[in-house]
Structure formats: structure tokens, C-alpha cells
C-alpha positions as CSV (number, residue, x, y, z in Angstrom):
1,M,102.6,-98.3,64.3
2,A,103.0,-99.4,60.7
3,V,106.1,-101.0,59.3
4,G,107.2,-100.6,55.7
5,F,109.3,-102.6,53.3
6,G,110.4,-102.7,49.6
7,V,108.7,-101.5,46.4
8,S,106.7,-103.2,43.6
9,A,105.5,-102.6,40.1
10,C,104.2,-105.9,38.7
11,T,100.8,-107.3,37.7
12,S,98.7,-110.5,37.2
13,A,96.5,-112.9,39.1
14,D,96.8,-112.5,42.9
15,G,99.1,-109.5,42.2
16,P,98.8,-105.8,42.9
17,G,97.7,-103.9,39.9
18,D,97.1,-103.5,36.2
19,D,99.6,-100.9,34.7
20,P,103.2,-102.0,34.8
21,D,104.2,-98.5,33.6
22,E,102.7,-96.7,36.6
23,P,105.4,-95.0,38.7
24,R,106.6,-96.8,41.8
25,A,106.3,-95.3,45.2
26,Q,109.4,-94.5,47.2
27,A,110.3,-96.8,50.1
28,V,109.2,-95.4,53.4
29,T,108.7,-96.5,57.0
30,P,105.2,-95.2,57.9
31,T,103.6,-94.8,61.2
32,S,99.9,-94.8,62.1
33,D,97.8,-93.7,65.1
34,T,95.8,-96.5,66.8
35,S,95.1,-94.5,69.9
36,D,91.4,-94.1,69.6
37,I,88.9,-96.6,71.1
38,L,88.9,-100.0,69.5
39,E,85.9,-102.1,69.1
40,S,85.5,-105.8,70.0
41,P,84.3,-108.4,67.5
42,D,80.7,-108.0,68.8
43,G,80.9,-104.3,67.8
44,S,81.0,-103.0,71.4
45,P,83.7,-100.6,72.5
46,S,86.6,-102.2,74.3
47,P,88.9,-100.4,76.7
48,D,91.3,-97.9,75.1
49,T,94.7,-99.6,75.2
50,S,96.7,-96.6,73.9
51,P,99.6,-95.3,76.0
52,T,98.8,-92.7,78.6
53,E,100.6,-89.4,78.5
54,G,104.3,-89.9,79.0
55,E,104.1,-93.6,78.3
56,A,106.1,-94.8,75.3
57,S,104.3,-96.7,72.5
58,P,105.7,-100.2,71.7
59,T,108.8,-99.9,69.6
60,A,109.4,-102.2,66.6
61,G,112.2,-104.5,67.5
62,S,111.9,-103.9,71.3
63,E,110.9,-107.5,72.0
64,P,112.1,-110.6,70.2
65,P,109.3,-112.9,68.9
66,A,108.3,-115.6,71.4
67,L,108.2,-118.3,68.8
68,T,110.2,-119.2,65.7
69,P,109.9,-121.9,63.1
70,G,111.5,-125.2,64.0
71,D,111.3,-128.5,62.1
72,H,109.3,-128.4,58.9
73,T,108.0,-131.5,57.2
74,E,106.1,-132.2,54.0
75,L,102.7,-133.7,54.7
76,V,100.9,-133.8,51.3
77,T,102.0,-133.5,47.7
78,G,100.3,-133.5,44.3
79,L,97.5,-131.0,45.1
80,E,96.0,-128.9,42.3
81,A,95.5,-125.2,43.0
82,P,94.6,-125.7,46.7
83,W,93.1,-122.6,48.5
84,G,91.3,-123.2,51.8
85,L,92.2,-125.4,54.7
86,A,90.1,-126.3,57.8
87,F,90.8,-128.7,60.6
88,L,88.3,-131.3,61.8
89,P,87.7,-132.5,65.4
90,D,89.9,-135.5,64.9
91,S,92.8,-133.3,63.7
92,S,92.6,-134.3,60.1
93,A,91.9,-131.4,57.7
94,L,89.8,-130.5,54.7
95,V,91.4,-128.7,51.8
96,S,89.6,-127.0,48.9
97,Q,91.0,-127.1,45.3
98,R,90.1,-123.8,43.5
99,L,89.9,-125.0,39.9
100,S,88.3,-128.4,40.3
101,G,85.8,-127.4,43.1
102,E,86.8,-130.5,45.0
103,I,87.2,-130.9,48.8
104,L,89.8,-133.4,50.0
105,R,90.5,-134.8,53.4
106,V,94.1,-134.9,54.6
107,P,95.1,-137.2,57.5
108,S,96.5,-135.5,60.6
109,A,99.9,-137.2,60.0
110,G,99.9,-136.4,56.3
111,G,99.8,-138.9,53.4
112,E,97.5,-139.5,50.5
113,P,94.4,-137.3,50.7
114,E,91.0,-138.7,50.0
115,L,88.3,-137.1,47.9
116,V,85.2,-136.0,49.9
117,G,83.3,-134.5,47.0
118,A,82.9,-131.5,44.6
119,V,81.0,-128.4,45.5
120,P,78.2,-127.6,43.0
121,G,78.1,-124.5,40.9
122,V,81.7,-123.5,41.1
123,E,82.9,-121.3,38.2
124,T,86.6,-120.6,37.7
125,S,88.4,-117.5,36.5
126,S,91.9,-116.0,36.9
127,E,91.4,-115.9,40.7
128,G,87.9,-117.4,41.1
129,G,86.6,-120.9,41.9
130,L,86.2,-122.7,45.2
131,L,88.0,-120.5,47.7
132,G,87.9,-120.4,51.5
133,I,86.3,-123.1,53.8
134,V,85.6,-123.3,57.5
135,V,84.2,-126.1,59.7
136,S,81.2,-125.6,61.9
137,P,82.0,-125.5,65.7
138,D,79.5,-128.3,66.0
139,F,80.8,-130.4,63.2
140,E,80.7,-133.7,65.2
141,T,76.9,-133.4,65.3
142,D,75.9,-131.2,62.4
143,R,78.6,-132.3,59.8
144,T,78.5,-128.8,58.4
145,L,81.2,-127.1,56.3
146,F,80.9,-123.6,54.9
147,A,82.5,-122.6,51.6
148,Y,83.1,-119.4,49.6
149,V,82.1,-120.1,46.0
150,S,82.7,-117.9,43.0
151,G,80.1,-118.4,40.3
152,S,77.3,-116.7,38.4
153,P,75.4,-114.5,38.6
154,T,77.2,-113.7,41.9
155,N,79.6,-115.1,44.4
156,R,78.1,-116.7,47.5
157,V,78.8,-118.5,50.7
158,V,77.2,-121.9,51.1
159,S,76.7,-124.6,53.7
160,L,77.5,-128.2,53.0
161,R,76.9,-131.4,54.8
162,V,79.7,-133.9,54.9
163,A,78.9,-137.6,54.9
164,E,79.7,-139.5,58.1
165,D,82.3,-141.6,56.2
166,Y,83.6,-138.5,54.3
167,S,82.6,-140.1,51.0
168,S,80.4,-137.3,49.8
169,L,79.0,-133.8,50.5
170,D,75.8,-132.1,49.7
171,Q,74.9,-128.4,49.6
172,T,72.3,-127.6,52.2
173,G,71.9,-123.8,51.9
174,V,73.1,-120.5,50.7
175,L,74.0,-118.2,53.6
176,I,74.7,-115.1,51.5
177,D,74.9,-114.2,47.8
178,G,74.9,-111.1,45.8
179,I,78.7,-110.7,46.1
180,E,79.7,-109.3,42.7
181,T,81.8,-111.6,40.7
182,A,84.6,-110.8,38.2
183,D,87.8,-112.3,36.7
184,R,89.8,-111.2,39.8
185,H,89.5,-109.7,43.3
186,H,87.1,-112.2,44.9
187,G,88.5,-112.1,48.4
188,G,87.3,-115.5,49.6
189,R,88.6,-116.1,53.2
190,L,86.2,-117.4,55.8
191,R,86.7,-117.5,59.6
192,I,84.4,-118.3,62.5
193,G,85.2,-115.8,65.2
194,P,85.1,-116.2,69.0
195,D,81.8,-114.4,68.8
196,G,80.3,-117.4,67.0
197,Y,79.7,-115.5,63.8
198,L,81.1,-116.1,60.3
199,W,83.5,-113.5,59.0
200,I,84.0,-113.2,55.2
201,G,86.6,-111.2,53.3
202,T,85.5,-110.0,49.9
203,G,87.3,-108.3,47.0
204,D,86.2,-105.2,45.0
205,A,85.5,-107.3,41.9
206,F,88.1,-105.3,40.1
207,L,85.9,-102.2,40.4
208,P,87.6,-100.0,43.1
209,E,84.4,-97.9,43.6
210,N,82.7,-101.0,45.0
211,A,84.8,-100.8,48.2
212,A,83.4,-97.4,49.1
213,D,79.8,-98.1,48.0
214,D,77.5,-98.8,51.0
215,E,75.1,-100.7,48.7
216,S,77.8,-103.2,47.6
217,L,79.0,-106.3,49.4
218,N,82.4,-106.1,47.6
219,G,85.5,-104.6,49.1
220,K,84.1,-105.4,52.5
221,I,84.4,-107.5,55.6
222,L,81.1,-109.3,56.1
223,R,79.9,-110.8,59.4
224,I,76.8,-113.0,59.5
225,G,75.3,-115.8,61.6
226,L,75.9,-119.4,60.8
227,D,72.4,-119.5,59.5
228,G,72.9,-116.5,57.3
229,S,71.2,-114.0,59.7
230,I,72.4,-110.5,60.3
231,P,73.8,-109.9,63.8
232,E,71.9,-107.2,65.6
233,D,75.1,-105.4,66.5
234,N,76.5,-105.1,63.0
235,P,77.1,-101.4,62.6
236,S,75.2,-101.1,59.3
237,G,72.2,-103.2,59.9
238,T,73.4,-105.3,57.0
239,A,76.1,-108.0,56.6
240,V,78.8,-105.3,56.2
241,Y,81.1,-105.0,59.2
242,S,83.8,-102.7,57.5
243,S,84.4,-101.2,54.1
244,G,87.1,-99.7,52.0
245,H,89.0,-102.9,51.4
246,R,90.6,-103.9,48.1
247,N,91.0,-107.7,48.2
248,V,90.9,-109.4,51.6
249,Q,92.3,-113.0,51.6
250,G,93.2,-113.4,55.2
251,I,91.3,-113.0,58.5
252,T,92.4,-114.2,62.0
253,F,91.8,-113.4,65.7
254,G,94.1,-112.8,68.6
255,P,93.5,-114.3,72.1
256,D,92.1,-110.9,73.2
257,G,89.6,-110.9,70.4
258,T,91.5,-108.4,68.2
259,V,90.5,-109.1,64.5
260,Y,93.3,-108.9,61.9
261,A,92.9,-108.9,58.1
262,S,95.4,-109.1,55.3
263,E,94.7,-107.2,52.1
264,L,96.4,-107.1,48.7
265,G,97.3,-103.6,47.6
266,H,97.4,-102.1,44.1
267,R,101.1,-101.6,43.6
268,T,102.3,-99.5,46.5
269,W,101.4,-101.2,49.8
270,D,99.9,-104.4,50.9
271,E,98.2,-104.1,54.3
272,V,97.5,-105.8,57.6
273,N,94.6,-104.1,59.4
274,V,92.9,-104.3,62.8
275,L,89.2,-104.5,62.0
276,R,86.8,-102.1,63.8
277,A,83.1,-102.1,63.4
278,G,81.7,-99.7,60.9
279,R,85.1,-98.3,59.9
280,D,86.3,-97.4,56.4
281,Y,89.8,-98.6,55.4
282,G,90.4,-96.1,52.7
283,W,90.4,-97.9,49.4
284,P,90.3,-96.6,46.6
285,E,91.4,-93.2,47.9
286,T,94.1,-94.5,50.1
287,E,96.5,-97.5,49.7
288,G,98.4,-98.4,52.9
289,V,99.5,-95.0,54.2
290,E,99.5,-93.4,50.7
291,G,96.6,-91.1,51.2
292,D,94.7,-89.6,54.2
293,T,91.4,-91.5,54.2
294,G,90.3,-94.5,56.2
295,E,91.8,-96.4,59.1
296,P,95.6,-96.8,59.0
297,P,97.1,-100.4,58.8
298,I,99.4,-101.7,61.5
299,F,101.7,-103.2,58.9
300,T,102.4,-102.3,55.3
301,I,104.5,-104.5,53.0
302,H,105.5,-103.8,49.4
303,P,103.8,-106.2,47.0
304,D,107.2,-107.5,45.7
305,D,107.7,-109.0,49.2
306,A,104.1,-110.1,49.9
307,S,100.9,-110.1,47.9
308,P,99.4,-111.6,51.1
309,S,96.8,-114.3,51.4
310,G,96.2,-116.4,54.5
311,V,97.1,-115.2,58.0
312,A,97.0,-117.0,61.3
313,Y,97.8,-116.0,64.9
314,A,100.2,-117.9,67.2
315,G,102.5,-117.1,70.0
316,G,102.3,-113.3,69.9
317,S,102.8,-113.1,66.1
318,L,100.8,-113.0,62.9
319,W,102.0,-115.6,60.4
320,L,101.3,-114.3,56.9
321,G,101.5,-116.3,53.6
322,A,103.0,-114.3,50.7
323,L,102.1,-115.2,47.1
324,G,104.3,-112.9,45.0
325,G,106.8,-112.6,47.8
326,Q,107.1,-116.4,48.1
327,R,107.8,-116.4,51.9
328,L,106.2,-116.7,55.3
329,W,106.1,-113.4,57.2
330,Q,106.2,-113.3,61.0
331,L,104.6,-110.1,62.3
332,P,104.9,-109.6,66.0
333,V,101.7,-108.0,67.5
334,D,100.4,-106.9,70.9
335,G,96.7,-106.7,70.6
336,P,95.9,-104.0,68.1
337,R,99.5,-102.8,67.6
338,A,102.7,-104.0,65.9
339,S,105.2,-104.9,68.6
340,G,108.4,-105.9,66.8
341,D,110.3,-106.1,63.6
342,P,108.8,-108.4,60.9
343,V,110.8,-111.5,60.2
344,E,110.8,-113.4,56.9
345,H,111.1,-117.2,56.7
346,F,111.5,-119.8,53.9
347,V,112.1,-117.1,51.2
348,G,111.6,-118.8,47.8
349,E,111.8,-122.3,49.4
350,Y,108.2,-123.4,48.7
351,G,107.1,-120.8,46.2
352,R,103.8,-119.0,46.6
353,I,102.1,-119.5,50.0
354,R,98.3,-119.3,49.9
355,T,97.1,-120.4,53.3
356,V,98.4,-120.5,56.8
357,E,96.5,-122.3,59.6
358,V,97.3,-123.3,63.2
359,A,96.8,-127.0,63.7
360,P,95.2,-128.5,66.9
361,D,98.8,-129.4,68.1
362,G,100.0,-125.8,67.7
363,A,102.0,-126.3,64.6
364,L,101.5,-124.3,61.5
365,W,100.3,-125.8,58.3
366,I,101.0,-123.8,55.1
367,V,99.5,-124.5,51.7
368,T,101.4,-123.6,48.5
369,S,99.9,-122.2,45.4
370,N,102.2,-122.9,42.5
371,T,99.8,-124.9,40.2
372,D,97.1,-122.2,39.8
373,G,98.6,-120.6,36.6
374,A,99.4,-117.3,38.3
375,T,102.2,-115.2,36.7
376,W,102.4,-112.6,39.4
377,G,105.2,-113.8,41.6
378,G,104.7,-117.1,39.8
379,T,107.1,-120.0,39.8
380,E,107.1,-123.1,37.6
381,P,105.5,-125.9,39.6
382,R,108.1,-128.1,41.2
383,P,108.0,-131.8,41.4
384,G,105.4,-132.6,44.1
385,D,103.5,-129.2,43.9
386,D,101.2,-128.2,45.3
387,R,101.9,-129.3,48.8
388,I,101.1,-128.8,52.5
389,I,104.0,-128.2,54.9
390,R,103.9,-128.7,58.7
391,I,106.0,-126.2,60.6
392,E,106.7,-126.7,64.3
393,L,106.8,-123.5,66.4
394,V,109.5,-123.5,69.1
395,P,110.6,-120.9,71.6
396,S,113.0,-118.3,70.3
397,S,116.5,-118.5,71.6
């Protein structure tokens, strides 16, 4: 079941399209069929959870969300174009700054961040630079951090070793390169799944045909080992897990292993998809539900209201950061299906939201993106931008 919202026709960095004169789509409330067999993160079939004959599908709005935002507090201010966020075993966090290529460490209770170091070889562009980061599951022993770096001749994912006292970092390897670079549409989100593999969202490098090209790593979800190896159960025999994506900036996992990805559309529909091994998600022939190719999304949102980046799962909902839409979306889900009406929070309050992560204590941390020079859905930086906000999640009344 897909859920639709407003309409858009704007452009610029982290925005939907290129031609402001292109006709707008009409607002619709689409539906999609997710009744065929889903596949688990390791590529194997999982049980069909579609309704049996005579059983009703979940209806949007049928159940209120289990959690809702409670108190929200400012943890960090004065960041410059932050992008990725990753928690450490001691509940502090690392944050990447896109334009400087720097990694900072943020105390668990907030306060002044400390510089860890700069990632080598970062080259900036309208949307490029140092993007997503993720911490090794064995960080306490291997001190390893993974980072998505846009550079030349191609984008790449690298491994870094963080000093014991967090005073420096060194690149120790390149897990994958050959991801075509461009001024925009880098993707850049990293996530280590419950399967132990590294999941990577890439963009189409502003060449839509890349998304449908089996020889390209662009416009894809990639899945590799933490040493850069190709999992034996990847459907293509390569790093590619799924294709037909425009610009994936969010990946997260539900408690049942369902894999969700958020994707910036062109100017008709942004998407939230459930990822299935080897499947095509339709771009460039289909955008959202406009077209008849590829897997249908479970949610579609008009770019005016979204231009989605980071996404996290907590308490039966996806929590989706909106850049152009300048809000936090709560999207109720039940495994591979939408299960309730989307709810918007903090509309315009913090500006563009780049990243959403669940902290070890169960709160959300959101990272704003008001100092990166974007004009799509842009806002003049406010005193204290950019910042990290902690949001408690409390039971819905």
C-alpha cells in the first residue's frame, strides 16, 4: 500500500529535478501490490506475509503509531554541513562534515565536539564530499570506521582506523570504488545490516540510464562484506543487490530484517521502498507509481514535502528526514507494508533534516543541513546551525 501527498516542481542540490518548467503531476493516493514473496537480507525467500483470500490488507490509519516525539533538546551547535552520524560503543557519536572531510566526536550528553581527523582524498561538489559513515560492529577491538567518499576518478567506500584517544584517523583500505562521480546524485548512505554485510546507497550520477545499466554501480543498492568481498548470495554475483534507483540517501532495517530505503525522486514522487534481492525499482522509466516498471514503493511523498535523506526504524515506524520538506516524517510500517497514516513533525522548526539515527538509549538524533549551500528547500542558516537534536520517543496517548 503506497501513500501519496502534495506536488512539487523545484530544483537544485538535494532536490528533485532540473527543469522548473516541466509540468507537475496531479496529486493522487496510489496503491501498490506487495503480495509476492519477499526476500530476506541474505537473499533467501522469506515467508509470504500477504493476506490470504478474504483477509483484509492493513488499512492506512487503522492503528495509531506506538510512539510519538516527546522532549527534544539541542545537543550540538556550530557544525558545518554535517552528513553522516554513527554511534560508538560508549554512546558518543561520530559525525562527518561533507565539505571539510572532517570527522568529529560528539559526547553522548552533547556539548563541544572534538576533531578526530580528516578523511583523505575527499573532493566536494554540489552534493559530494564526505558522506555516510558507519562504525564496525567490533569497533572496541578493531577501531574501524567505514566512510563513503566522493572524489576522483570515482566515488569509493573506505575503511579508517580511529586512534585509541580519538586524536587521529588513518585510511586502511578501499572496500569498493568505481562508483561514478558527478556534481550531484552521489547517494552516500552506509548501513551494516543484521546479516553483517555493508549496505551502500548510490545515486545515478545525474545520468538516469546508469540506474538500469547492469554494468554500472550507480543508481543501485550495493551489498558487500566488511573486507570488500562479494557475498555469495548476492543475486548478480557482483556488489549489486538491487537496481533502478535514482538517489538513495537512506537505508534502515526493521526488527524482522525488512530492509527499507529512501530515495529522492525527480519532481513527481519521492519513494520509500522495501528492498528485495535482484529487483529493479523502475528508474528512469518509473518514478514512484508514475509508470509501470519496477517494484512499487510502500510510500510516495511529493518532493515539496520531503526530498528524503536519512531514515531510521523505531517503535513500528520509519522516521524519515526531509531536506526540501524541512520536517521529520513518521511512517508507520508492519514489516514490508505501510500500516498507518504518515505523520509530520517539527515542520520548518529546524530547517533541512539530513540524517536520523536511533541512539543506544532509544532516542532519535537528527542532524540538520542548513549550512551546505543548498537552494532546494533551502533556508538561511540560523544562529547555531548546523546542529544535532535529541528527540525522546514516548508512547502515543
